[in-house]
N, C-alpha and C positions, 0 to 999 in steps of 0.2 A: 680264252683267259688263262694266262699262265698259273700254274699251280705254286702255292707258296712253299719255298724251301730256303732252309737257312743258309744265308750267303758265306762263302768260305772266309770272308772278312769278319764274321762272327763266330767262328771257331778258332780256338787258341792255336797258333802254330804247331805246337806239340801234339795236337791229335788230329790234324788234318790229314796226314798220311793214313792213319788207321781208319778215319771216317771213308775216305775214298777207296780203300781196299777192302772194307766190309764184304765178305763173300763174293769177291770180285769175280773169282772162278765159277761161281754159278751163274752170275750175271753175264759173263762172257759166253758162257754154254748156250744160255737162252738166246743171246744176240746172235751167235753164229748160227742156231737153229732157225730164227727168224729170218735170216738173211739168205739162208738155203732153201727154205720151204716156203711155198704158199700161204699154207695154214698151218699153225702151230698150235697145240693145246697144252697148256702147262698145267698139271694137275697134282693131285695128292691121293695117296690110298684112304679107303674108307669113306671118302667123300663121293655121293652119287652123282653130283653135278658134272664133272669131268666126264664120267662115263656117259652120262646124259648126251653131252656135246659131241662126244666121240660117235655115238650111236646116231646122232642126227646126222652128221656129216658121212658117215658111212652110209645110210640109208639114201642120202642125195648123191652117192657116188662121188663124194668129193676127197681127194687124198688128203691125209693131214699127217703131221709127224707130233709125235706125243711124247712128253717128257713128264715124268713124276718124281717128286720129292717127298719121300717119307709118307707118312699119316699123322693123324692128330696128335699122336705122342711121341713122334720123332722128327727130326729135323725142322722143327717148327722155327728156331734161328735161322736157319739157311733160308726158309721160305719167306720170313719175315723181311730179310734182304730184298727179295723179289719184290714184296708189296712196297717197300720204301723206294726202290728203283722206278716202279710203274705208277705208284699212286693208286693202284688198284687193290682194294681190301680184301678180295676173296678168291676162291678158287673155284672154277678153272680162270686162267687168263687165256684168252683167245686171241691170237694175232692173224690178221688176213694181210698179205701182202705187206708186212711190216708194220702194220697198224694195230694197236690193241683196241680190239673191239668190244670187250668187256668179257662177261661170263656166260653162262648157259643161256640165260634168259634174254640177253642181248642178241646172242648169236641166232637163237630161235626166230627172235623179231626180225633179225636181217634176213634170215632163210626165207621166212612167211611171206615177207615183202617183197622178195626178188632181188633185194640189194645185194645179198651176199653173192650171187650169181654175177650181179654187174661188177662187184669188186674184183671178181675172179676172172672176168672175161678179157 
């Protein structure tokens, strides 16, 4: 099921470039990391769940690339661009082989079921 996004035709031409370029540098950085690494954890400081995801991966012996952007009181606008891009509302955002698998709880379910290893095989 495709998620709802406002079509370009419903954006006034004068703002389309600004919408398309909203924190594009951050999104490009995450895209490059996802393309270069099998597992990427995108998180933020002060949030325990990115830490939990990284610990789970470390304990399983799974290499991962980590990106952190600010904390609860900083860089929230930049992180919001990632949320709009992915459609995922929370951190961490865990990518496996280019696929957003969700957050810590989703990663744990994949790990516990063995699907994470199958995705990485």
